[in-house]
N, CA and C atoms as an extended XYZ file, in Angstrom:
360
Properties=species:S:1:pos:R:3:atomname:S:1:resname:S:1:resid:I:1 pbc="F F F"
N         4.378       -6.312      -20.021 N   UNK     1
C         3.241       -6.341      -19.094 CA  UNK     1
C         3.452       -5.321      -17.986 C   UNK     1
N         2.443       -4.511      -17.745 N   UNK     2
C         2.530       -3.536      -16.668 CA  UNK     2
C         2.348       -4.203      -15.321 C   UNK     2
N         3.108       -3.734      -14.358 N   UNK     3
C         2.927       -4.213      -12.999 CA  UNK     3
C         1.724       -3.498      -12.403 C   UNK     3
N         0.937       -4.234      -11.621 N   UNK     4
C        -0.312       -3.693      -11.114 CA  UNK     4
C        -0.208       -3.417       -9.616 C   UNK     4
N        -0.524       -2.183       -9.254 N   UNK     5
C        -0.476       -1.778       -7.859 CA  UNK     5
C        -1.862       -1.397       -7.365 C   UNK     5
N        -2.059       -1.554       -6.055 N   UNK     6
C        -3.286       -1.098       -5.409 CA  UNK     6
C        -2.883       -0.102       -4.336 C   UNK     6
N        -3.502        1.075       -4.358 N   UNK     7
C        -3.277        2.082       -3.324 CA  UNK     7
C        -4.556        2.192       -2.503 C   UNK     7
N        -4.409        2.060       -1.178 N   UNK     8
C        -5.561        2.104       -0.279 CA  UNK     8
C        -5.414        3.326        0.627 C   UNK     8
N        -6.367        4.247        0.544 N   UNK     9
C        -6.316        5.454        1.366 CA  UNK     9
C        -7.718        6.041        1.433 C   UNK     9
N        -8.104        6.564        2.588 N   UNK    10
C        -9.435        7.153        2.721 CA  UNK    10
C        -9.463        8.617        2.281 C   UNK    10
N        -8.308        9.153        1.863 N   UNK    11
C        -8.238       10.533        1.381 CA  UNK    11
C        -8.108       10.538       -0.141 C   UNK    11
N        -9.077       11.169       -0.808 N   UNK    12
C        -9.061       11.246       -2.259 CA  UNK    12
C        -7.796       11.959       -2.760 C   UNK    12
N        -7.387       13.009       -2.069 N   UNK    13
C        -6.177       13.747       -2.462 CA  UNK    13
C        -4.958       12.829       -2.389 C   UNK    13
N        -4.814       12.093       -1.280 N   UNK    14
C        -3.675       11.175       -1.134 CA  UNK    14
C        -3.694       10.077       -2.195 C   UNK    14
N        -4.885        9.576       -2.507 N   UNK    15
C        -5.002        8.555       -3.563 CA  UNK    15
C        -4.513        9.111       -4.893 C   UNK    15
N        -4.950       10.329       -5.226 N   UNK    16
C        -4.572       10.934       -6.509 CA  UNK    16
C        -3.066       11.179       -6.590 C   UNK    16
N        -2.466       11.669       -5.497 N   UNK    17
C        -1.019       11.926       -5.480 CA  UNK    17
C        -0.262       10.611       -5.694 C   UNK    17
N        -0.619        9.587       -4.932 N   UNK    18
C         0.057        8.282       -5.061 CA  UNK    18
C        -0.149        7.715       -6.463 C   UNK    18
N        -1.361        7.839       -6.985 N   UNK    19
C        -1.671        7.322       -8.320 CA  UNK    19
C        -0.795        7.989       -9.370 C   UNK    19
N        -0.673        9.311       -9.311 N   UNK    20
C         0.151       10.037      -10.290 CA  UNK    20
C         1.616        9.623      -10.202 C   UNK    20
N         2.145        9.485       -8.979 N   UNK    21
C         3.541        9.085       -8.801 CA  UNK    21
C         3.787        7.677       -9.358 C   UNK    21
N         2.864        6.755       -9.082 N   UNK    22
C         3.016        5.374       -9.555 CA  UNK    22
C         2.860        5.295      -11.071 C   UNK    22
N         1.925        6.060      -11.626 N   UNK    23
C         1.761        6.083      -13.088 CA  UNK    23
C         3.008        6.676      -13.743 C   UNK    23
N         3.629        7.650      -13.080 N   UNK    24
C         4.882        8.238      -13.571 CA  UNK    24
C         5.971        7.159      -13.674 C   UNK    24
N         5.895        6.149      -12.806 N   UNK    25
C         6.844        5.028      -12.824 CA  UNK    25
C         6.359        3.890      -13.727 C   UNK    25
N         5.361        4.187      -14.564 N   UNK    26
C         4.808        3.232      -15.537 CA  UNK    26
C         4.154        2.007      -14.904 C   UNK    26
N         3.471        2.224      -13.792 N   UNK    27
C         2.736        1.138      -13.154 CA  UNK    27
C         1.249        1.319      -13.415 C   UNK    27
N         0.542        0.209      -13.480 N   UNK    28
C        -0.915        0.248      -13.586 CA  UNK    28
C        -1.448        0.412      -12.163 C   UNK    28
N        -2.328        1.381      -11.934 N   UNK    29
C        -2.757        1.709      -10.578 CA  UNK    29
C        -4.263        1.521      -10.407 C   UNK    29
N        -4.611        0.802       -9.345 N   UNK    30
C        -5.996        0.661       -8.925 CA  UNK    30
C        -6.062        1.300       -7.537 C   UNK    30
N        -7.225        1.813       -7.160 N   UNK    31
C        -7.343        2.447       -5.853 CA  UNK    31
C        -8.515        1.868       -5.070 C   UNK    31
N        -8.384        1.945       -3.747 N   UNK    32
C        -9.467        1.556       -2.848 CA  UNK    32
C        -9.573        2.640       -1.779 C   UNK    32
N       -10.790        2.967       -1.408 N   UNK    33
C       -11.057        4.071       -0.496 CA  UNK    33
C       -11.183        3.618        0.963 C   UNK    33
N       -11.107        2.278        1.191 N   UNK    34
C       -11.257        1.752        2.557 CA  UNK    34
C       -10.624        0.362        2.645 C   UNK    34
N       -10.419       -0.091        3.865 N   UNK    35
C        -9.910       -1.445        4.074 CA  UNK    35
C       -10.861       -2.483        3.505 C   UNK    35
N       -12.162       -2.263        3.698 N   UNK    36
C       -13.178       -3.196        3.187 CA  UNK    36
C       -13.100       -3.290        1.657 C   UNK    36
N       -12.999       -2.127        0.992 N   UNK    37
C       -12.901       -2.113       -0.471 CA  UNK    37
C       -11.610       -2.801       -0.926 C   UNK    37
N       -10.527       -2.605       -0.180 N   UNK    38
C        -9.255       -3.269       -0.486 CA  UNK    38
C        -9.430       -4.781       -0.473 C   UNK    38
N       -10.063       -5.312        0.571 N   UNK    39
C       -10.257       -6.765        0.677 CA  UNK    39
C       -11.087       -7.285       -0.488 C   UNK    39
N       -12.144       -6.560       -0.861 N   UNK    40
C       -12.981       -6.975       -1.994 CA  UNK    40
C       -12.169       -6.999       -3.289 C   UNK    40
N       -11.335       -5.964       -3.503 N   UNK    41
C       -10.547       -5.892       -4.735 CA  UNK    41
C        -9.494       -6.995       -4.793 C   UNK    41
N        -8.864       -7.289       -3.672 N   UNK    42
C        -7.819       -8.314       -3.642 CA  UNK    42
C        -8.411       -9.701       -3.928 C   UNK    42
N        -9.645       -9.915       -3.498 N   UNK    43
C       -10.282      -11.217       -3.739 CA  UNK    43
C       -10.624      -11.433       -5.213 C   UNK    43
N       -10.762      -10.329       -5.988 N   UNK    44
C       -11.158      -10.483       -7.386 CA  UNK    44
C       -10.100       -9.994       -8.385 C   UNK    44
N        -8.967       -9.492       -7.903 N   UNK    45
C        -7.892       -9.004       -8.772 CA  UNK    45
C        -6.550       -9.496       -8.249 C   UNK    45
N        -5.571       -9.462       -9.130 N   UNK    46
C        -4.215       -9.821       -8.741 CA  UNK    46
C        -3.348       -8.566       -8.777 C   UNK    46
N        -2.639       -8.295       -7.682 N   UNK    47
C        -1.769       -7.114       -7.610 CA  UNK    47
C        -0.337       -7.555       -7.350 C   UNK    47
N         0.615       -6.757       -7.855 N   UNK    48
C         2.026       -7.037       -7.626 CA  UNK    48
C         2.516       -6.411       -6.322 C   UNK    48
N         1.891       -5.309       -5.914 N   UNK    49
C         2.257       -4.629       -4.668 CA  UNK    49
C         1.080       -3.772       -4.215 C   UNK    49
N         0.921       -3.646       -2.890 N   UNK    50
C        -0.163       -2.840       -2.311 CA  UNK    50
C         0.452       -1.773       -1.408 C   UNK    50
N        -0.025       -0.534       -1.567 N   UNK    51
C         0.383        0.564       -0.683 CA  UNK    51
C        -0.811        0.890        0.204 C   UNK    51
N        -0.614        0.792        1.533 N   UNK    52
C        -1.723        0.844        2.486 CA  UNK    52
C        -1.587        2.011        3.458 C   UNK    52
N        -2.583        2.896        3.446 N   UNK    53
C        -2.669        3.934        4.469 CA  UNK    53
C        -2.943        3.240        5.813 C   UNK    53
N        -2.532        3.870        6.902 N   UNK    54
C        -2.752        3.275        8.223 CA  UNK    54
C        -4.019        3.819        8.873 C   UNK    54
N        -4.126        5.144        8.932 N   UNK    55
C        -5.256        5.765        9.637 CA  UNK    55
C        -6.478        5.874        8.726 C   UNK    55
N        -7.368        4.874        8.835 N   UNK    56
C        -8.607        4.894        8.062 CA  UNK    56
C        -9.760        4.546        9.007 C   UNK    56
N       -10.952        5.097        8.755 N   UNK    57
C       -12.100        4.760        9.606 CA  UNK    57
C       -12.548        3.314        9.374 C   UNK    57
N       -13.313        2.793       10.281 N   UNK    58
C       -13.866        1.428       10.244 CA  UNK    58
C       -12.792        0.359       10.384 C   UNK    58
N       -11.916        0.242        9.392 N   UNK    59
C       -10.845       -0.758        9.431 CA  UNK    59
C        -9.547       -0.056        9.061 C   UNK    59
N        -8.612        0.041       10.019 N   UNK    60
C        -7.360        0.734        9.707 CA  UNK    60
C        -6.433       -0.168        8.886 C   UNK    60
N        -5.285        0.384        8.490 N   UNK    61
C        -4.364       -0.357        7.629 CA  UNK    61
C        -3.826       -1.628        8.262 C   UNK    61
N        -3.590       -1.601        9.577 N   UNK    62
C        -3.072       -2.786       10.267 CA  UNK    62
C        -4.135       -3.888       10.274 C   UNK    62
N        -5.379       -3.535       10.587 N   UNK    63
C        -6.478       -4.511       10.570 CA  UNK    63
C        -6.706       -5.046        9.153 C   UNK    63
N        -6.609       -4.180        8.160 N   UNK    64
C        -6.776       -4.609        6.772 CA  UNK    64
C        -5.685       -5.607        6.399 C   UNK    64
N        -4.438       -5.310        6.784 N   UNK    65
C        -3.331       -6.238        6.515 CA  UNK    65
C        -3.580       -7.582        7.177 C   UNK    65
N        -4.030       -7.581        8.426 N   UNK    66
C        -4.324       -8.839        9.133 CA  UNK    66
C        -5.383       -9.641        8.373 C   UNK    66
N        -6.404       -8.961        7.851 N   UNK    67
C        -7.455       -9.623        7.072 CA  UNK    67
C        -6.940      -10.127        5.723 C   UNK    67
N        -6.048       -9.364        5.086 N   UNK    68
C        -5.457       -9.817        3.820 CA  UNK    68
C        -4.712      -11.135        4.025 C   UNK    68
N        -3.983      -11.229        5.130 N   UNK    69
C        -3.175      -12.422        5.389 CA  UNK    69
C        -4.021      -13.659        5.670 C   UNK    69
N        -5.325      -13.459        5.911 N   UNK    70
C        -6.247      -14.590        6.107 CA  UNK    70
C        -6.755      -15.152        4.781 C   UNK    70
N        -6.526      -14.425        3.686 N   UNK    71
C        -6.977      -14.879        2.362 CA  UNK    71
C        -6.035      -15.978        1.884 C   UNK    71
N        -6.600      -17.120        1.499 N   UNK    72
C        -5.805      -18.255        1.012 CA  UNK    72
C        -4.856      -17.843       -0.100 C   UNK    72
N        -3.578      -18.137        0.057 N   UNK    73
C        -2.600      -17.896       -0.986 CA  UNK    73
C        -2.134      -16.457       -1.106 C   UNK    73
N        -2.576      -15.574       -0.207 N   UNK    74
C        -2.177      -14.162       -0.306 CA  UNK    74
C        -0.687      -14.021       -0.004 C   UNK    74
N         0.055      -13.418       -0.947 N   UNK    75
C         1.497      -13.230       -0.732 CA  UNK    75
C         2.006      -11.906       -1.292 C   UNK    75
N         1.088      -11.008       -1.647 N   UNK    76
C         1.457       -9.720       -2.237 CA  UNK    76
C         2.174       -8.857       -1.199 C   UNK    76
N         3.299       -8.226       -1.569 N   UNK    77
C         3.942       -7.304       -0.627 CA  UNK    77
C         3.021       -6.121       -0.326 C   UNK    77
N         2.955       -5.751        0.969 N   UNK    78
C         2.124       -4.627        1.397 CA  UNK    78
C         3.035       -3.608        2.078 C   UNK    78
N         3.014       -2.380        1.555 N   UNK    79
C         3.853       -1.302        2.069 CA  UNK    79
C         2.974       -0.306        2.823 C   UNK    79
N         3.338       -0.028        4.074 N   UNK    80
C         2.624        0.983        4.859 CA  UNK    80
C         2.901        2.351        4.230 C   UNK    80
N         1.848        3.106        3.999 N   UNK    81
C         1.943        4.436        3.397 CA  UNK    81
C         1.260        5.380        4.379 C   UNK    81
N         2.058        6.064        5.212 N   UNK    82
C         1.461        6.750        6.343 CA  UNK    82
C         2.082        8.104        6.642 C   UNK    82
N         1.302        8.955        7.280 N   UNK    83
C         1.801       10.248        7.738 CA  UNK    83
C         2.618       10.097        9.025 C   UNK    83
N         2.633        8.886        9.605 N   UNK    84
C         3.410        8.622       10.822 CA  UNK    84
C         4.889        8.545       10.457 C   UNK    84
N         5.596        9.659       10.643 N   UNK    85
C         7.019        9.718       10.308 CA  UNK    85
C         7.871        9.818       11.573 C   UNK    85
N         7.317        9.355       12.694 N   UNK    86
C         8.037        9.426       13.964 CA  UNK    86
C         9.212        8.457       13.973 C   UNK    86
N        10.164        8.714       14.856 N   UNK    87
C        11.314        7.825       15.006 CA  UNK    87
C        10.811        6.437       15.377 C   UNK    87
N        11.318        5.428       14.664 N   UNK    88
C        10.916        4.051       14.942 CA  UNK    88
C         9.666        3.608       14.204 C   UNK    88
N         9.054        4.497       13.426 N   UNK    89
C         7.804        4.145       12.728 CA  UNK    89
C         8.038        2.998       11.739 C   UNK    89
N         9.137        3.065       10.966 N   UNK    90
C         9.404        2.016        9.981 CA  UNK    90
C         9.490        0.653       10.669 C   UNK    90
N        10.252        0.579       11.747 N   UNK    91
C        10.409       -0.684       12.484 CA  UNK    91
C         9.062       -1.154       13.026 C   UNK    91
N         8.272       -0.205       13.551 N   UNK    92
C         6.960       -0.553       14.107 CA  UNK    92
C         6.089       -1.227       13.047 C   UNK    92
N         6.014       -0.624       11.859 N   UNK    93
C         5.130       -1.174       10.823 CA  UNK    93
C         5.672       -2.484       10.246 C   UNK    93
N         6.969       -2.609       10.144 N   UNK    94
C         7.541       -3.878        9.675 CA  UNK    94
C         7.270       -4.977       10.714 C   UNK    94
N         7.382       -4.637       11.998 N   UNK    95
C         7.059       -5.610       13.058 CA  UNK    95
C         5.589       -5.997       13.053 C   UNK    95
N         4.719       -5.106       12.567 N   UNK    96
C         3.283       -5.401       12.469 CA  UNK    96
C         2.953       -6.240       11.228 C   UNK    96
N         3.970       -6.501       10.384 N   UNK    97
C         3.748       -7.384        9.243 CA  UNK    97
C         3.829       -6.751        7.875 C   UNK    97
N         4.035       -5.431        7.810 N   UNK    98
C         4.189       -4.786        6.511 CA  UNK    98
C         5.560       -5.135        5.935 C   UNK    98
N         5.664       -5.159        4.609 N   UNK    99
C         6.935       -5.491        3.953 CA  UNK    99
C         7.883       -4.294        3.901 C   UNK    99
N         7.320       -3.080        3.953 N   UNK   100
C         8.144       -1.888        3.963 CA  UNK   100
C         7.273       -0.719        4.382 C   UNK   100
N         7.838        0.493        4.331 N   UNK   101
C         7.189        1.675        4.886 CA  UNK   101
C         7.602        2.910        4.086 C   UNK   101
N         6.626        3.765        3.789 N   UNK   102
C         6.890        5.068        3.171 CA  UNK   102
C         6.087        6.105        3.947 C   UNK   102
N         6.773        7.184        4.337 N   UNK   103
C         6.077        8.287        5.008 CA  UNK   103
C         5.525        9.251        3.963 C   UNK   103
N         4.406        9.888        4.299 N   UNK   104
C         3.848       10.951        3.464 CA  UNK   104
C         4.451       12.268        3.924 C   UNK   104
N         4.691       13.252        3.067 N   UNK   105
C         4.509       13.155        1.612 CA  UNK   105
C         5.495       12.161        0.998 C   UNK   105
N         5.060       11.505       -0.064 N   UNK   106
C         5.826       10.419       -0.678 CA  UNK   106
C         7.074       10.943       -1.372 C   UNK   106
N         8.208       10.330       -1.052 N   UNK   107
C         9.480       10.626       -1.708 CA  UNK   107
C         9.579        9.727       -2.946 C   UNK   107
N         9.614       10.325       -4.131 N   UNK   108
C         9.603        9.566       -5.389 CA  UNK   108
C        10.773        8.588       -5.493 C   UNK   108
N        11.968        9.007       -5.069 N   UNK   109
C        13.140        8.117       -5.134 CA  UNK   109
C        12.954        6.903       -4.230 C   UNK   109
N        12.459        7.132       -3.029 N   UNK   110
C        12.217        6.026       -2.095 CA  UNK   110
C        11.151        5.086       -2.651 C   UNK   110
N        10.091        5.668       -3.208 N   UNK   111
C         9.019        4.879       -3.815 CA  UNK   111
C         9.580        3.987       -4.919 C   UNK   111
N        10.396        4.569       -5.777 N   UNK   112
C        10.999        3.816       -6.888 CA  UNK   112
C        11.898        2.692       -6.370 C   UNK   112
N        12.687        2.972       -5.331 N   UNK   113
C        13.577        1.953       -4.761 CA  UNK   113
C        12.786        0.794       -4.157 C   UNK   113
N        11.695        1.099       -3.471 N   UNK   114
C        10.871        0.041       -2.871 CA  UNK   114
C        10.237       -0.809       -3.964 C   UNK   114
N         9.736       -0.164       -5.005 N   UNK   115
C         9.124       -0.909       -6.116 CA  UNK   115
C        10.160       -1.817       -6.760 C   UNK   115
N        11.353       -1.303       -7.021 N   UNK   116
C        12.416       -2.128       -7.622 CA  UNK   116
C        12.763       -3.309       -6.730 C   UNK   116
N        12.826       -3.064       -5.426 N   UNK   117
C        13.184       -4.119       -4.470 CA  UNK   117
C        12.188       -5.286       -4.532 C   UNK   117
N        10.902       -4.954       -4.570 N   UNK   118
C         9.894       -5.999       -4.513 CA  UNK   118
C         9.495       -6.577       -5.874 C   UNK   118
N         9.683       -5.817       -6.945 N   UNK   119
C         9.129       -6.249       -8.212 CA  UNK   119
C        10.176       -6.703       -9.228 C   UNK   119
N        11.443       -6.726       -8.852 N   UNK   120
C        12.457       -7.219       -9.794 CA  UNK   120
C        12.666       -8.711       -9.636 C   UNK   120
């Protein structure tokens, strides 16, 4: 059985890059173009892990995560996927409730390690 991931990003280019990297790791990939679309998909699909962009219009990644946690029974790991690579960014996003953090551009080895950590 393939593990199913959801990538949420308002940039089509970023979605495609993440999708290709995850497919390279033999994961089934679904995408959402906004926080709102992410919430709709999570309510009707089951995912093993979610990769969430932070800077999105209307509803950013932090607000989307807060809304996901309001869904009954929601327990999917959510990884911040962001261009924010400043010192302390990982700690900041973990303190905001994300399970882990990856800076863009995505490091394939780090991506693989995070997937193994959460999905084994």
